[in-house]
N, C-alpha and C positions, 0 to 999 in steps of 0.2 A: 605245912603249907607246900603246895606243889611248886616245882620249878617251872616258870613259864618257858615256853618254847622260844628259842631265839630264831625266829622266822626270817629268812632272807627275803627281803622285799623285792620281788622280781619285776621292777618297773623296766620298761624298755628304755634304751638310751636315746631313742629318737626324740628330738625336740628339747633335750635337757638344757642345751645352751640358751635357748629362748626362755626357758623357765628361769634359769639362773640370772639372765640379764634383766628379766622383768620381776625378779623375786620380791624386791622391796615394794612394788606397786600391786602385786597380785593379791586378790581378795579370795582367800580360801579359809576353811575352818582351821583354827590354830589348836594344836593338841595341847592340852593342859598337862602340868607336871603331876606325876603320881604323888601320893602321900610321902612325905619325907621322914627320914629317921628322926627319932627323938633327940633333940639337942643334948649333948653331953653324954649320950649313951656310948658304950664301947663298940657297938655294932654300926653298920653302915647300910644304906641301900646301894646295891650294886647291880649292874646290868652289863651283859656282854653280847656282842653281835658280830657277824662277819658277812661279807659279800664279795663278789667277783669283780675285779677291775681289769680283766684281760681285754686288751685292744685288738685291732684287726690282725689276724694271723698270716697275712700276706702283704707284701709290698708296702710296708710301713717302716721307716727308719727307726733303728733301735737307739735307745738313750744310754749314754754313758761312755762308750769307747770312741765316739766321734768319727766313726768309719763311714765314709760316703756311700759305700756299697753294702753296708751291713743292714739289710732289710729283712723283715720277718718272713719266714717260710715254714710256719708250723708252730706247734706248741709242745713243750716239754713238761712243765709243771705250772698250772695256772696261778698267777699272782692274785692275792686277795687283800682286802682291807679288813682290819680287825679293830673293834672299838670297845672301850671299857668306860663305863660311867660309874662314878663314886660320889655318893651324897652322904655328908656327915650329919645332916639335919639342919645345918646352918648354911652350908654352901655346897655346890656341886661342881665337879670337873669332868671333862671328857678327855680321854687319851686315846688317840687313834693311830694305828700303824699301818701304812700302805706299803705293799711289796712292789714298789716301783722305783724309778731312778732317783727322783727328787720330788719334794713338795714345792712346786713352783707357786709364786704368789697368785698367778692366775687361778690355779686350782684352789688355793686357800680362800681366795675371794669368792669363787663359785660355790664352794662348800658353805661358807658363811651366809651367802645370800639364800641358798636353798634351805638351810637350817632356819633362817629367819622366816621364810615363807611357811615352813611347816610348824615351827614351834614358837614363833614370836621372839621375845627376848630371853627365852630360857637358855639357849645355847648361843654364845657370841664369841668373838675373838678373845675376850677376856678369860673365858673359862673352858675353851676348847684348845687342845694342843694336837697338832697334826705332825707326824714325822714319817720318814721313809726308811726302808731297809737298804736303799741304795743299790738295788739290783741293776746290773748293766745288761740285762737280757730281757728287758721289757720295752714296750713301744714308747717312742719319743713323739714330741709335737704338741704336748699339752701346755707348754710354756707360751707366754707372750713376749719372751725376751729373745731378741734376734740371735744372740750368740749361741743359744742352746737349740736353735732351730735350723742352723746352717746345714748340718749333715742330714737333717730330717726333711729338708726342702720346704720348711714352713710349718705353720700352725695346722694341726690335724684335729678336726672337730670330733671325730670318732674317739680319739684317744682321750681328749679332754672330757667328753661326755662319760666315758667308761670310768675314769678316775673320780670325777665329781659325784656321779650317781652312786658308784660303788661305795665311796667313803660315807656319803650321806645315808645310804641304805644300811650300812653297818652300824652307824650311830643310831638310826631310827630303830633298828632291831634291838640294840642295847637298851634304848629307852623303853621299849615294850617289855623288856625282860627284867626291869627293875624290881628288886625284892630284897628282903632282909638277908644280910650276909656278914661275913667277917673277912679280914685281911691278915695275912702273915707275910713276913719279910725274911728272906734267907740270902746268904752270901756264900760264894765259893770262888775258886780260881781255876783258870783254864790256860795251860801253857803251850799247847800244841795245835792251836787253831789260828795263830797269827804270827807275823814276823814284821819287824820294822823295815820298811822298804826305803827309808831315807835315813840310814844310820849316820851318814856323814853330817847331815844337818842336826840330828839328835845330839851328837857328841859335842856340838858347840854350846849346848845349854850348860848353865852352872851346875856344879856337883850336887847342890841341894835339890835340884830337880831330877837329875839323873839317878840319884840314889833312891828316889821313890819308885823307879822302874829299873831294877838292876839288870834285867834281861832286855831292856829297851822295848818292852811291850807292856800293854796294860792288861793284866790277866784277870781283872775283877769281873766276876759274874754276880749280878744282883737279880733276885727273883721276887716278884710280888705275886702272891697266891690268893686266889678268890675262892671262897667257900660259901656254899648255901646248903642249909639243912644238913650240915655235917659232911657234905660231899664237895670235893674240889671240882670247880666248874671252869677254871681258867687260870692262866698265868701270863705275866709279862716278864720276859727275860732280857736284861740289858747286857750286851757284851760288844767290845770294840774289835771288829774285823771287817774289812771290805767285803761286800757281797759280790765278789768277782771271781768265783771259781769257774764259771762259764766264761770262755774266752771271746775275743773279738772275731773269731772265725765262726762262732755259733750263730745260727739263724732261727733257733727255736725260742719262743717266749718261755721264760723260766723265772721262778721266784728265787732261784739259786740256793746257796747253802742255808741261808736263814729260812727260806721257804721250806726246805727239806726238814729243818728242825721243827717248824710248826706242823708240817705234815706228819712227822713221827709222833708228836704229842697227840694231835687231834685224831688222825685216821688210824695209825697203828696201835696207839695206846687206848684210845677211847672210842674207836669204831665210828668216827664221824664220816658220813657219806654226804658230800657236799651237794649232790643233786636231790637229796631228800627234803630240802627246804628247811632244815633245822640243824643246829649244832649244839650238842649237849656239853661241849668243851671247846673253849677258844684259847689258843696259845699264840702269842705274838713274840717275836724275837727282834728287839729294837736295837738300834745303834747307840753308841755314846760318842767318844772322841776317836773316831776310826780313821782320821785323815792320813796317818802314815802307817796304818796297820793293814797288811796284806794277808790273804789266806793262802797265797801261792808260796808255800814254805821254802821252795828252792829259788825264790826270787826271779822266777820266769813265768810268764803267763801259762796257765794250765799245768804247772809243774809243782808237785808237792801237795799231798803226800805221794801221789802217783803221777803218771803222765797222761791220764785220761780225765778230761774235764767233767764227765758225768760221775765218775767214781770220786773225784775230788769234791764235787758238790755234795755228794752223799756223805762222805767221811767227815768233812768239816762241819756239815750240818749235824751229823750224829754226835760229834764231840761237843757241840754247843748244847744239844738236847740232853746228853748225859751230864754235863756240867750243871745244867738247870735242875736236873733231878737231884744231884748232889747238894745243891744249894737248898732245895726244898726240904731235904732231910734235916737241915739245921734250922729251918724257919721257925720263927716264934711269932705268936699273935701280936698284932700291932693295933694301936688305937691312936687317936689324936685328930687334929683338925685337917680339913681339906680346903685348899684355897688356891688361887691363881691370880696372876697379874701380868699384863702385857703393855708394852709401849713400843713406839717406833723410833729408830735412830737413823741419821743420815751418815753412812759410812764414808761418803765422798767428801764430807765437810764437817768433821768433828775436831774441835780443839781439845787436845788432851793435856790435862794437868800433869806437871812434872812428878807428882806422886805416883803416877802409873807408868812412867817411861824408864828405860834402863839407866839413863844418865841423869835423871832427876830434872831434866829440862822440859819446858812445855813444847809440845810437838803438834803436828796436824796430819790428819789423813789426807788422801788425794783422790781425785776421780779415778775410776777403774782403768787399769791397763794390764794387758797380758804380757808376760815375759817370754823370752825365747825358749826357756826350759818348759814352758807350758806346751808350746808347739811340739817340742821333742817328745813330751809325754813321759809317763812312768814306764820305765823299761820292765818293771816287775808286773804291771797290770795292763798297760795299754796307753796309747797316745792321747793327746790333750785337747786342743782347741777344736770345737766341732767343725767338721768340714774342711780343715786345713791341716796338712797340705792337701790340695785337690789332686786326684790321680791325673797323670799326664794324659792329655787328649780328651779329658772330660770337662765339660762346662757345667758350672753350678748356676742354674737360673736365679737362685736366691741372691747370689753375689752379683750376677748381671744386673739385677733390679736395684739392689741396695748399695752396691759398691763393695770393693775389697776391704776387709777390716785391717789389712796390713798396711798401715799408713804411718808416715813419719810423725813422731810425737813432738810437740813443742818443747823447747828447752826447759821451761818451768816445770812441766810434768816429768821430764826426765830427771830433773834435780829432786823433785818431790818423791819419786819412786826409787831413787838410787838405793842400792846398787843394781837394781833390775835393769836389764837390757830390754827395752820395750819393743814389742813387735806389733802390737795392736792397741791403740788408745781407746778401748771399748767405751769408756765413759764420755768420750767427746765425739763419737761417730754420729752422723745423721741417719735417719731423721730425728731419732731420739737415742739416748744412750742404749747400748746393746745389752746391758745387764742392769739389774735394779741396784739402786744405791740406798733407797729408804727401805729398811728391813726391820722386822720385829725382833724383840727379845722378850723372853717370858720366863717367869718363875712359877713353878707348880709345886704345891705341897700335897703329899699324900701321907698323912700321919707323920712319921719320923723321917720320911724320904722326901728329898727336894730335887727337882729337876731344873737345871738352868738351860733354857731352850734358845738355840740360835740357828740361823739358816746357813751355816757353813760346815765345811769339813775340817774340824779342829784336830790338830795333832795331839798326841797324848799329853805333851807338856803344856801346850796351849790350853787344853781342857783342864789340866791340873791347876794351872794358875787361876782360871776362872772359878773352879770349884773352891779354891782357897779363899778367893775374894768374896764369893757369895757366902761361904761358911762363916767367915769373919763378921760379915755384916749381919748375918742371922743369929750369930752366937751359938752355932752348932759345930759338930766335928766335920772335917772334910769328908769322912767316910759316908756321911749322910747326904752328900750332894753329888749328883751325877751330872755330867755335861751331856745334855740332850742335843746332839748335833742333828743336822738335816731337818730342822723344825720350822714349819710355817713359811719358809721361803728358801731360796737357794742363791748363793753368790760365790760359789767355789770355796777356796781354802782359807784357813786361818793358821798361820805359823807364829812362833815366837819371833821377836826381832832378831835373836841370834840365829835361828833357823833360816829366817828370811835372807840374811846376809850371804848364806851359801848358795842361794838361788838354785836349789834343786827343783824338781817338778812342783812340789808343794809351795815353795817360796815364789816361783814364777807365777803360780796360780793364786797367790794371795793378792787379790786384785787391787785393794785400796792402799797398798803400800806397807812400809816397815812398821807403821804404828797402828795397824789394824787391831792387833791383840790388845795393846794398851787402851785403845778406844773402847773395846769390849769390856776390859777390866773396869774402866771408869764408869761405863753406863750400867753394867751389871751391879756394881757397888751401889750406885744411885738407886736402882730399882729394888735391890735386896734390902737396902736401908728403909725405903718406904714400905716395902712388903712387911718387914718385921714390925713396923709401927702402925700398920694398917692405914697408911696415908695414901691417898690417891695421887698418882703422878699424871702429868699431862700426857695425852695420847701421843704427842709428838708430831712430826711432819707426816703428811698424808702419803701413803704409798700410791704409786702411779697406777693408772688404768689405761693401757694402750690396746685394749681388746679390739678397738675399731681400726687398728693399723696392722692387721695380720695377713700377710700374703701366704699363699699355699701353692707351691709349684709341683707337688706330687700328683702325677696324672691319676685320674679316677678310672677304675675299671669299667669297661662297657658291658653290654649284654654277654651272657655266658653262651658257650657253644659246646657241642659234643663232637667226637670223631664220627666220621661217616658210619652209619649202621649201628650207632650206639645211643643209649639214652642216659640221662642223668641217673646216677646210682648204680649203673652196671658195674659188675666186678671185673676189673681188668686182670688181676692176679688173685687167684683163690688161695686160701690157706691150705696147707698140706692136710691130707685126710686124718692124720693122727700126730700127736706130740706127746712127749713125756714131760711131766712136771719139772720145772726149772729151765726149760728151753724157751726160745723166743718164737712167737707166731707172727705172721704178717699177712697183709692183704692190701690191694690197691683198688680204688674206685674211680669211675668217671664222676667228677665233682663240679663245684662251682666256686667262684672267687669268694674267699672268706670275708672280704670287705662288704659284700652284699648283706651278710648277716653274721656278725661276729659271735653270736650265740653266747653272750655273756650270761652267767648263771645257768648255763646249759652245757652241752657237749657236742662234739662232732662224731663221737663214736661210743658205743657201748659194747662190751663183751658180755655175752649172755650165756647162761647154762640152763639146760632143760631140767626141771625138777621132777619130783616123783608124781606131781599132779599134771605133768605134761605141759606146764607153763614155762615160758622163758623168763628168767629172772636176771637182773643185772648183777654182775660180780666185779666188773671193773669198767672204767670209762676214761676217755681222754680228759685231762685235767688232773688226774692222779699220777703218781710217780711211775707206775708200771707201764703206762700207755704213752706212746709218743706219736705225734701227728706231723708228717712231712708233706708240705704242699709244694707242688711244682706246676709250671705253666708249659703247655704245648702250643706252639704257635702264638697267636695274639689273644685268644679268648677261651682256650680249652684248659681246664684245671684237672689235675690228678691229685687225689688224696691217698697217701700211703700211711698205713698205721702199723705199728709194731706193739706187741704185748709180751712183756716178760712174764711168762707163766710162773706163778709162785711155786716154790718147791713143795709147799703143803697144799697145793690146789686140790680141790675135791675131784676125784675121777668122775668122768661123765661126758655128756654130749654138749658141745659148745658151738657158738656162732658169733660173728661180728656184725654189727648193724651201724651203718653210717647215716648221719643226718646233715642236711645242708639246705640252702635255698638258692635257687637259680633265678637270675634276672633275665626276663625275656626282652625281646626287641620292642615290645609294647610298654616297657617300663614296669611290668608287674612282677613281683617276687612270688615264686612258687616253690613251696617246700617239697622235698623229695626224700626218700629213704632207700638205701641200698643194703642188701643182706647177702652175706657170703653163704657158701655151702657149709653144712655142719661138719664139725671135726671132733675127734675124740682126744681127751686128755687122760693119760694114765700114769 
């Protein structure tokens, strides 16, 4: 049986929000499910797919570091969404990994609505798990939560559209790719791609927890391999390290170290060319409990293993890639059921039984509040609360409109959040709480592997305790359970009560108080117990939808302009006449604002070589590792696009050129595509 092509569905982003909003009412043909695997067979139906989720490459606030002036100005390595569908014959699950900052509930809701429009009730919140690699070098603004849009200046429709459409396209491609296959599971360890950035807090934990992590890191690497027709066609690799090798000084969109690991697997190993509209191999590098795990091995942003953020991104990515390969070498075939279950909990108002608290006394969670240490941020990776502090002399129109979140907290909240020194009572701010409090938890089973999905950044010990609780309820070993952080929602950190008491950055960012983790332990135990018995649990409180209350204060670009005597696509700086392999080439073009056409699932540049038939063939393009795109503005409306290409050491000698693609917005409101082509140059 031939392997179906995993075609990237190149729908345009335009109008996707309207589609998502009207999804439930839309009347369109519903795609039926392909034939399922025979119940009880050792094989599965498996499908894999990917798509592009790159947002606007200019003047869009970046998500993660909360820097008011960190706005996009080009592309380093395009972020993508990767989806995996597994069907046992009785049940089906979807696992999707997005190379973005977080899976916000707005995006989760949008994906579910669009899946319902396309597939009816085949894919729902109950059997779809969405998670993020937590890159801090991608576009922000897809959230409907005010706290996460402060530094972005509000909700950004283009970013939301790119993420929702890209994730749905990846899932649809995986659906189209469904065919008979097998799974195997492998494990290894990686000790030089993470460091505990909150050792003071970690040391407060009991010895029984610390002994599980003798070096204060979680070195576990878990790999799920997908095989069709005797050929490996994909892999999911789980490993805990922050995706923050790119620093808060960076302005280029990047999938960061986990993105490089995926790129190594797909492009370098398997020859995937993303612009070809197909991928014969799909590799995702997912997070687990990475809350206190940093890739900056010297405990400074951009430092360790080297002092170059691009090199660090590559090296930490390579180490994850090689650890994944090591795990695959030990992988063994896996069989067993596939299943999933999800419910919602209210983290602002959960009564916690004494069985789950450190002192055995009943406790209660509290409405969200940010601590002083959140504002100070993580010294090792970057600062905390979005948009705060505001640079001196700069006004944030978002705060002007909604008010400053730094407000005095009532005494009852101060008591409930102790020992946190509250700087912003996020759960009490008008017009609605600035962060979500009703969030999902989910358990996913894939054969002998179980995922405990939650929408927080769990420290390694917090994750360990949840894994133990879930394993006990399921009657399996703790090694079979992974903490799937950054899943289906986002509400910042989850520390242990002992870690919380130290009020390091992670503790100050544990928004719902000291008993957040005990609440999770209680609710995961409840869900896992029902999961093991195949008993339905109530869906729980409804997550909020405040999509109609979304301001945006980011100015939109106007019509494009060119310098006097120049046209769009003109080459301002030509490449040199000749280069040697292994050296960098560069060119600059008169361009247009990337927001006018983000070119998702496309590119702004191709590097082409003349072949023996005198045809120009693409050998590299923006979106891949070797090509970088730097955007800059001249005056108020002129754009310059600069591209660099790191010529591979093994590049084929010959005649080359660069070709730039973009779309210019005219004063009449019409978008007009243009192409710019450099002089030819030799590579020897």
